[in-house]
KEKOL-673069 format. One line per 8 residues: number of its first residue (from 1); for each residue x, y, z of C-alpha. Coordinates in nm, 4 decimals, padded with zeros to 6 digits. Each point is the difference from the previous one (the first is absolute). Example, Ala and Ser with C-alpha at 12.3 -4.5 7.8 and 13.67 -1.06 7.14 Angstrom:
1 = 01.2300 -00.4500 00.7800  00.1370 00.3440 -00.0660;
***
This chain:
1 = 08.1943 07.9970 11.9852  -00.0904 00.3676 00.0466  00.0679 00.2238 -00.2952  00.0628 00.3705 00.0205  00.0252 00.2379 -00.3132  00.1286 00.3338 00.0536  00.0251 00.3073 -00.2581  00.1965 00.2948 00.0363;
9 = -00.1829 00.3271 -00.0875  00.0664 -00.0127 -00.3751  -00.1715 -00.3208 -00.0496  -00.3938 -00.0577 00.0299  -00.0610 -00.2812 00.2390  -00.3610 -00.0901 -00.0886  -00.1742 -00.3150 00.0779  00.0457 -00.1597 -00.3291;
17 = 00.3834 00.0253 -00.0153  -00.0148 -00.1455 00.3583  -00.2289 -00.2788 -00.1013  00.2022 -00.0879 -00.3081  00.3616 00.0170 00.1663  -00.1554 -00.2001 00.3111  -00.1315 -00.2675 -00.2256  00.3299 -00.0256 -00.1912;
25 = 00.1923 -00.0582 00.2711  -00.2234 -00.2565 00.1813  00.0052 -00.1825 -00.3512  00.3676 00.0129 -00.0636  00.1150 -00.0849 00.3513  -00.2240 -00.2436 00.0934  00.2133 -00.2783 00.0433  00.1981 00.2120 00.2793;
33 = -00.3227 00.0941 00.1757  00.0720 -00.2033 00.3202  00.3184 00.1497 00.0670  -00.0884 00.3574 -00.0930  -00.1442 00.2211 00.2798  -00.0521 00.3266 -00.1448  00.0820 00.1568 -00.3352  00.0608 00.3763 -00.0727;
41 = -00.0157 00.2006 -00.3230  00.1558 00.3239 -00.0541  -00.0990 00.1981 -00.3217  00.1805 00.3173 -00.0878  00.0388 00.2448 -00.2701  00.3818 00.1351 00.0598  -00.0537 00.3023 -00.2372  -00.3079 00.1061 00.0864;
49 = -00.1837 00.1947 -00.2478  00.2992 00.0096 -00.2434  00.0129 -00.2741 -00.2667  00.2973 -00.2506 00.0000  00.1193 -00.3463 -00.0838  -00.0363 -00.2529 00.2337  -00.1418 00.2500 00.2952  -00.2376 -00.2519 00.1192;
57 = 00.1145 -00.1803 00.3138  -00.1575 -00.3227 00.1568  00.1508 -00.1288 00.3089  -00.1387 -00.3516 00.1547  00.0903 -00.0750 00.3496  -00.0735 -00.3718 00.1257  -00.0276 -00.0745 00.3547  00.0450 -00.3569 00.0420;
65 = -00.0037 -00.2211 00.3131  00.2933 00.0264 00.2193  00.2187 00.1661 -00.2704  00.1107 00.3545 -00.0563  -00.1844 00.1932 -00.2360  00.0578 -00.0621 -00.3975  -00.0260 00.3168 -00.2116  00.0209 00.0365 -00.3830;
73 = -00.0196 00.3120 -00.2365  -00.0676 00.0640 -00.3383  -00.0256 00.3100 -00.2182  -00.2152 00.0177 -00.3387  -00.1799 00.2605 -00.1968  -00.3398 -00.0951 00.1479  -00.1404 -00.0951 00.3363  -00.1126 -00.3565 -00.1187;
81 = 00.3599 -00.0531 -00.1718  00.1614 00.0787 00.3040  -00.2263 -00.2434 00.2131  00.0114 -00.2775 -00.2688  00.3938 00.0150 00.0207  00.0316 00.0152 00.3939  -00.2693 -00.2551 00.0458  00.2457 -00.2521 -00.2431;
89 = 00.2720 00.0848 00.1771  -00.1504 -00.0604 00.3346  -00.1282 -00.3535 -00.1492  00.3505 -00.1048 -00.0955  00.1699 00.1561 00.3558  -00.2659 -00.2203 00.2010  00.0399 -00.3051 -00.1845  00.3716 00.0147 00.0348;
97 = 00.0013 00.0714 00.3696  -00.2599 -00.2381 00.0662  00.1714 -00.2686 -00.2021  00.3305 00.0600 00.1851  -00.1946 -00.0409 00.3545  -00.1188 -00.3273 -00.1276  00.3308 -00.0933 -00.0948  00.1476 00.0047 00.3500;
***
């Protein structure tokens, strides 16, 4: 499973941030590891330098074997909260998707 972290010009994408997000993705989505080929995380600050409520955005895109990409987005007041929200959404979506595939 390849993991790629992308940030816009308003969010600093330093190594510690990438290491933390990568380890969280691997830990939370471990049960789907054999079905996922690639994970992309896109982090952004939609208001740039201005302050705002829920202006941090995290989009997670999962490429699964023999499937169309699955995408979730979450907005929050911090990058970490936006990431955690997206990760929880993705965990639920993948669980539902793969459970439905087993049923057929």
